[in-house]
C-alpha positions, 0 to 999 in steps of 0.5 A, spaced: 414 053 622 408 054 626 401 056 624 401 062 629 407 064 626 405 064 619 399 068 621 403 073 624 407 074 618 401 075 614 398 080 618 404 084 618 404 083 611 397 086 610 399 092 615 405 093 611 401 093 604 395 097 607 400 102 609 404 102 602 397 103 599 395 109 603 402 112 602 401 111 594 394 115 595 397 120 599 403 121 593 398 121 588 394 126 591 400 131 592 402 129 585 396 132 582 396 138 586 403 140 584 402 139 576 400 146 575 406 149 579 410 145 575 408 147 569 409 155 571 416 153 573 417 150 566 414 156 563 419 161 568 425 156 566 427 160 560 427 167 563 430 164 570 436 162 565 437 168 562 437 172 569 442 167 571 446 167 565 451 173 567 453 168 572 455 164 567 459 170 563 466 170 563 469 173 570 473 178 566 466 181 563 463 181 570 468 185 573 469 190 568 461 191 567 461 196 573 466 201 571 462 202 564 456 203 568 459 208 573 462 212 567 455 212 563 451 214 569 455 219 572 454 224 566 447 222 565 446 224 572 449 231 571 445 232 565 438 230 569 440 235 575 441 241 570 435 239 566 431 240 573 435 246 574 432 249 567 425 248 569 426 251 576 428 257 572 421 257 568 417 261 573 422 267 573 422 267 566 415 267 565 414 274 569 414 281 567 421 283 565 420 290 567 419 289 574 427 287 575 430 287 568 437 286 570 435 280 575 431 278 569 437 278 564 441 275 569 436 269 570 436 268 562 443 268 562 443 262 567 438 259 563 442 260 556 448 257 560 444 251 562 442 250 556 449 250 553 451 245 558 445 241 556 447 242 549 454 240 550 453 234 554 447 231 552 450 228 546 456 225 550 451 222 556 447 218 550 454 216 547 456 213 553 449 210 555 450 207 548 457 204 549 455 201 555 449 197 552 453 195 546 458 192 551 453 189 555 450 186 548 457 184 546 459 180 552 452 177 553 451 180 560 444 183 560 438 180 557 436 181 550 429 184 551 432 189 556 437 191 551 432 192 546 428 197 551 435 201 552 436 201 545 429 204 543 430 209 549 437 211 547 434 212 539 429 216 541 433 221 545 438 221 539 432 223 535 430 229 540 437 231 540 438 232 533 431 235 531 430 242 535 435 241 541 433 247 545 426 247 544 426 240 547 431 241 552 427 247 555 420 246 553 420 253 550 421 257 556 427 261 552 423 263 546 417 265 551 423 269 555 426 272 548 419 274 546 418 278 553 424 281 552 422 284 545 416 286 547 419 290 553 424 293 547 418 295 544 415 298 550 421 302 552 422 305 545 414 307 545 413 310 552 419 314 551 418 316 543 415 323 544 413 327 538 416 334 538 411 339 540 410 344 535 405 348 530 405 349 523 405 357 524 411 356 529 418 357 526 422 351 529 428 351 524 430 358 527 432 355 533 439 355 534 441 348 537 440 341 535 435 337 538 439 332 543 438 325 544 431 324 545 432 318 549 434 318 557 441 315 558 438 310 563 433 308 557 439 307 552 442 302 557 436 298 558 435 297 550 443 296 549 442 290 555 436 287 552 439 287 545 445 284 548 441 278 550 436 278 543 442 278 539 446 272 542 439 269 540 439 271 533 434 276 534 437 282 531 433 283 525 427 283 529 430 288 534 431 293 528 424 292 525 421 294 532 426 300 532 425 302 525 417 302 526 417 306 533 422 311 531 420 313 524 413 313 526 415 318 532 418 322 526 412 322 522 408 324 528 413 330 529 412 332 522 405 331 522 403 338 525 407 342 520 401 340 515 405 337 509 400 335 505 403 339 499 409 334 499 403 329 495 402 335 490 402 331 483 405 335 477 398 336 474 396 339 481 402 343 481 401 347 475 394 349 477 397 352 484 397 360 484 402 361 490 406 355 489 412 360 492 409 359 498 409 352 498 417 352 496 418 357 502 415 352 507 418 346 503 425 349 505 424 351 512 421 344 513 426 340 510 431 344 514 427 342 520 427 335 519 434 334 517 437 339 523 433 337 528 429 330 527 434 326 523 440 329 526 437 326 533 435 319 530 442 319 527 445 320 534 440 315 537 442 310 532 449 310 534 448 310 541 443 304 541 447 300 536 454 302 536 456 296 539 453 292 533 457 296 528 457 301 522 453 297 518 447 296 523 446 303 526 447 306 519 442 301 516 437 302 521 438 310 520 437 309 513 430 305 514 428 310 519 429 316 514 426 313 508 420 311 512 419 318 516 419 322 510 425 324 507 423 321 500 417 325 500 421 331 501 426 330 495 420 327 491 416 334 492 423 338 489 423 333 483 415 335 482 417 342 481 423 341 476 417 337 472 412 343 472 411 347 466 416 353 465 412 359 468 415 366 469 417 364 476 420 357 475 427 360 475 426 363 482 423 356 484 429 352 482 434 357 485 430 357 492 430 349 492 438 349 490 439 354 496 435 350 501 439 343 498 446 347 498 445 350 505 444 343 508 449 340 503 454 338 509 448 335 513 446 331 507 453 328 506 454 327 514 447 323 515 446 320 508 453 319 506 453 311 508 452 305 503 446 304 507 443 311 504 444 309 497 437 311 495 437 317 498 443 319 495 441 317 488 435 321 489 438 327 492 443 327 486 438 327 481 434 332 484 440 337 484 442 335 477 435 337 475 434 343 479 441 346 476 439 343 468 432 346 469 435 353 472 440 354 467 435 352 461 430 357 463 435 363 464 438 361 457 431 362 454 429 368 458 431 373 453 428 369 447 422 369 450 422 376 452 423 378 444 418 373 442 413 377 445 414 383 441 409 382 436 404 381 441 398 386 442 399 391 448 394 392 454 388 395 452 387 398 458 394 402 457 397 398 464 404 396 465 404 389 461 404 383 465 411 381 462 414 387 464 412 387 471 415 380 471 421 381 468 423 387 471 422 384 478 426 377 475 432 381 473 432 385 480 431 378 484 437 375 479 442 380 481 439 382 488 443 379 494 438 373 495 439 370 488 445 373 485 450 368 488 445 362 488 444 363 480 452 364 479 453 358 483 448 354 479 451 357 472 458 355 474 456 348 476 452 347 470 458 350 465 463 345 469 459 339 467 460 341 460 468 343 461 466 350 460 468 356 465 463 361 467 465 369 468 460 373 472 460 378 467 456 373 463 450 374 468 450 381 468 450 382 460 445 377 460 440 381 465 442 387 461 440 384 454 433 382 457 432 389 460 434 392 453 429 387 450 424 390 454 425 397 452 425 395 444 418 391 446 415 398 449 417 401 443 413 396 438 407 396 443 407 404 443 406 404 435 401 398 436 396 403 438 396 406 432 392 413 431 390 412 439 395 417 441 391 418 448 392 411 450 399 410 447 401 416 451 398 413 457 401 407 456 408 410 455 407 414 461 405 408 465 411 403 463 416 408 463 414 410 470 415 403 472 422 402 469 424 408 473 421 406 479 422 399 480 430 399 477 432 406 481 436 404 487 437 397 485 443 393 482 440 393 475 439 400 476 446 402 478 449 398 472 444 401 467 446 408 470 443 414 472 443 417 465 439 411 463 434 412 469 433 419 468 431 418 461 426 414 463 423 419 468 423 424 463 420 420 458 414 419 463 413 426 464 413 427 457 408 422 455 404 424 462 404 431 459 402 429 452 396 425 455 393 430 459 394 435 454 390 431 448 385 428 453 382 432 459 386 438 457 381 439 452 375 439 456 375 446 459 375 449 452 368 447 452 366 451 457 368 458 453 365 464 456 365 468 449 358 471 448 356 471 455 360 477 458 354 482 461 349 477 457 350 482 451 346 478 447 340 478 452 339 473 458 335 468 453 341 467 448 346 467 454 342 461 457 342 457 450 349 458 450 350 455 457 346 449 455 349 448 449 356 448 452 354 444 458 351 439 454 358 439 450 362 439 456 358 433 459 358 429 453 365 430 452 366 428 459 362 422 459 365 419 453 372 420 456 370 418 463 367 412 460 373 410 456 378 411 461 374 408 467 377 401 465 384 404 464 389 402 469 395 406 473 398 401 477 403 405 481 399 409 486 403 415 486 403 416 479 395 415 479 394 420 485 398 425 481 395 424 475 388 424 478 390 431 481 393 434 475 386 432 471 382 435 477 386 441 477 385 442 470 378 441 470 374 442 476 376 449 478 374 451 471 367 447 472 366 450 478 367 457 476 363 456 470 357 453 474 358 459 479 357 464 474 353 461 469 349 455 473 343 460 475 341 461 468 340 453 467 338 451 474 331 455 474 330 451 467 325 445 468 330 441 464 336 443 469 338 436 471 340 435 463 345 440 463 347 441 470 349 434 470 354 434 475 356 438 482 363 440 483 364 435 488 361 429 484 366 431 478 372 431 483 370 424 486 369 421 479 376 423 477 379 421 483 376 414 482 380 413 475 385 408 474 384 404 480 387 397 479 383 390 479 385 386 485 384 380 481 388 381 476 394 383 479 394 380 486 398 374 484 404 379 484 404 379 491 407 374 495 401 371 499 400 365 503 398 359 500 391 357 501 388 350 501 385 350 495 388 351 488 387 356 483 389 358 477 397 359 476 402 364 473 401 362 465 407 359 461 412 365 459 411 362 452 403 364 452 404 371 456 401 374 449 394 374 453 397 376 459 401 382 456 394 384 454 
């Protein structure tokens, strides 16, 4: 081979080697730059493998997964759509229901329907989603980490569903709306619950009509509509609390103007009240007004508002209103009367209470006859038993108590004994039109409890026996004055007059008969005659004219006789006047007639004597000592005798009770002091 050929080959090889070296250098640089990328690819290979794993899953699993996903997603999408609608109602439900109550209730109803749908379907949607996750996991169609995230989310949803489902579904909007409805319920009641206008001096119970339902029909309809929504959400008890609070407060406000402070009187205070009869009379009228007007209206309103909820609901509501509004205080006052001490008027007090309760018997049975009013029923039955037992006991003891006073001293002022006044008035009332039928009914009931029969004649006989016992007391008291015949006859005149005047024309007097009454009238006249003869009738004898005719003994002698006789007259008059100025004649006619007879017996004689013989002493320096009284003064003094003391006898008149309590009527067992 030629040298030139070898050199040419060498040059070609050198170029080829140089080219290879350049390529190697370029490849080395490329490899150096690709290293980090290869590392990144290496790190991503596991996730890429997982991502393409479904491609390597079974063909059947890949085909079925689409249907499973569609079935799970459709309910979930519907739930989400309704959930969005719930939040769309929030603005309307947070507004004031008063602006449009029907519209507000309609929106609230839609909210509840939506919440019901969510409550019914959320669990189903979660279950379907859990099923598809399980399918994906079983068939290895999804990434494990992806499935783990899904499981965690579904677990949280399940826990929220099981714990306070509604609160989480609506974000508290429903509770806020229900609170607003409760407030509207209270506001409607409050705005239309107006106390009845009245005053304690008025007589509202005399109204013939029963109070109508105190709320307009439109308001009742609104209350019922609100109740329907609240009851559907288990808020009935809260509604009842609101209703009872508002309505009972309204009843109390209606009663407040009647000044019912006396209902709180304790037994000890009761015994110290002088005119408790006035309180009992008020109690009967106020109770009748409360039952027939206030509680009757509340009873009807409870039916109107709560009738759809059932008997137990509206009757229970009414029972709470009655109890909180004051019916228990009325019953407690009656019980206080039964627990008070036995005074001469307690029987009449108890009969007044029985009459009031008996008058309202049908109303009580109708209004408070339900099981919810058991406390009111028990207190009423207990009060009636106490009243009947107490009245029967006092009546049965009355005769014995009158007889016990026979040994006591008669009045030192010769007046009619307090016992006589009270008992005669008692007997007239017991057989009068106001009390006879009531007492008879009480005694009939009391006897029936003992399985005994009561006859009306027993009542009459008992009253007549009491009058006869009074007569025997009078005989004993007349004798108790001993040798003081003037005071004894004055006392007898007083008492026989009282018996005659206060029994004549009465049912008791009719039963005693005309001859009995005539006897006491004659006794009164007899004792009046004896009293006047033995007292004031003796005064004119001191003004004798013996030895003064024509001044037979001389003028000086006549003057001495006139002085002596005027002095004796003045001493006798002063002594008698001083003694009898404290004596009392209660009967005005008897007092005026007695004073007139005394004046006629004394004054004309004194006037004539002074006209004829007064000049003999009037010129004397000591004339005032003998001509002590003018005719006018003497007459005025005599007409001022025997006036009663108001403080002592005022309690026998029915007076209106005052705000302060004074001493009351003494216990019948302690009337010994009262007789005096």
